[in-house]
C-alpha positions as CSV (number, residue, x, y, z in Angstrom):
1,M,43.7,-41.0,-8.4
2,T,41.4,-42.2,-11.2
3,S,37.9,-43.7,-10.7
4,E,38.0,-45.7,-14.0
5,L,37.7,-49.4,-13.4
6,K,40.4,-51.3,-15.3
7,P,39.9,-55.0,-16.4
8,C,41.7,-57.7,-14.4
9,K,45.3,-58.1,-15.6
10,N,44.9,-61.9,-15.3
11,C,41.5,-62.7,-16.9
12,G,40.1,-59.3,-18.2
13,S,37.0,-59.4,-16.0
14,L,35.4,-56.2,-14.6
15,D,33.8,-58.2,-11.8
16,Q,35.9,-56.8,-8.9
17,S,35.4,-55.9,-5.3
18,W,37.2,-54.3,-2.4
19,Q,37.8,-56.5,0.7
20,D,39.3,-55.5,4.1
21,G,41.8,-57.4,6.2
22,K,43.9,-57.0,9.3
23,R,47.1,-58.6,10.5
24,V,49.2,-58.6,13.7
25,T,52.5,-56.8,13.1
26,T,54.1,-57.9,16.4
27,G,54.6,-61.2,18.1
28,V,51.9,-60.4,20.7
29,S,49.3,-63.0,21.3
30,H,45.7,-62.2,20.2
31,N,44.3,-61.7,23.7
32,R,46.8,-59.0,24.6
33,L,46.8,-56.8,21.4
34,N,47.0,-53.0,21.5
35,L,45.9,-50.8,18.5
36,N,49.5,-50.3,17.4
37,D,49.9,-54.1,17.2
38,V,47.3,-54.5,14.3
39,E,47.5,-53.2,10.8
40,A,44.4,-52.8,8.7
41,F,44.4,-52.8,4.9
42,F,42.2,-53.0,1.9
43,F,42.7,-55.0,-1.3
44,L,40.9,-55.1,-4.7
45,G,40.3,-58.6,-5.9
46,C,38.9,-60.1,-9.1
47,N,35.8,-62.1,-8.3
48,A,36.2,-64.2,-11.5
49,C,39.7,-65.5,-11.0
50,G,40.8,-64.5,-7.5
51,E,43.7,-62.3,-8.6
52,T,44.7,-59.5,-6.1
53,L,44.8,-56.4,-8.2
54,R,45.6,-53.7,-5.7
55,Y,46.6,-53.5,-2.0
56,M,46.2,-50.3,0.0
57,S,47.0,-49.5,3.6
58,C,44.5,-47.5,5.6
59,E,47.2,-44.8,5.9
60,A,47.4,-44.6,2.0
61,I,43.6,-44.3,1.7
62,S,43.5,-41.7,4.4
63,E,46.2,-39.7,2.6
64,Q,44.2,-39.8,-0.6
65,L,41.0,-38.7,1.0
66,N,42.7,-35.8,2.8
67,T,44.4,-34.5,-0.3
68,R,41.3,-34.6,-2.6
69,A,40.3,-31.5,-4.5
70,T,38.2,-28.8,-2.7
71,P,34.6,-28.9,-3.8
72,S,33.3,-26.1,-6.0
73,A,30.7,-23.5,-4.8
74,D,27.9,-25.3,-6.7
75,T,28.8,-28.5,-4.9
76,L,28.8,-26.8,-1.5
77,A,25.1,-25.6,-1.6
78,G,23.7,-26.7,1.8
79,V,27.1,-27.6,3.2
80,Q,28.8,-26.0,6.1
81,K,32.6,-25.8,6.1
82,Y,34.5,-26.4,9.3
83,G,38.3,-26.0,9.5
84,D,40.5,-26.8,6.6
85,G,38.7,-29.1,4.2
86,E,36.1,-30.5,6.6
87,Y,32.5,-30.4,5.4
88,V,29.2,-31.3,7.0
89,L,26.0,-31.6,5.0
90,Y,22.9,-30.1,6.5
91,S,19.5,-31.1,5.1
């Protein structure tokens, strides 16, 4: 995953922002929803022209966060490691 911001493919603008959304994935009415009836997602949109540049499900974001590189020893100064890849910062 790269952190470099790419220009909008439609207008070339770098003015972009992430938004979140949710949708009902079943035919259940809104007053009777369970957690598995709703899907959350994020999308990157261009603020200049309104183009949707990227769509990501919460599962895809979670997968990327859980597979990120392990921090180096210098980065871990003042950080306590718990389990496999879980870190807590103590100040």
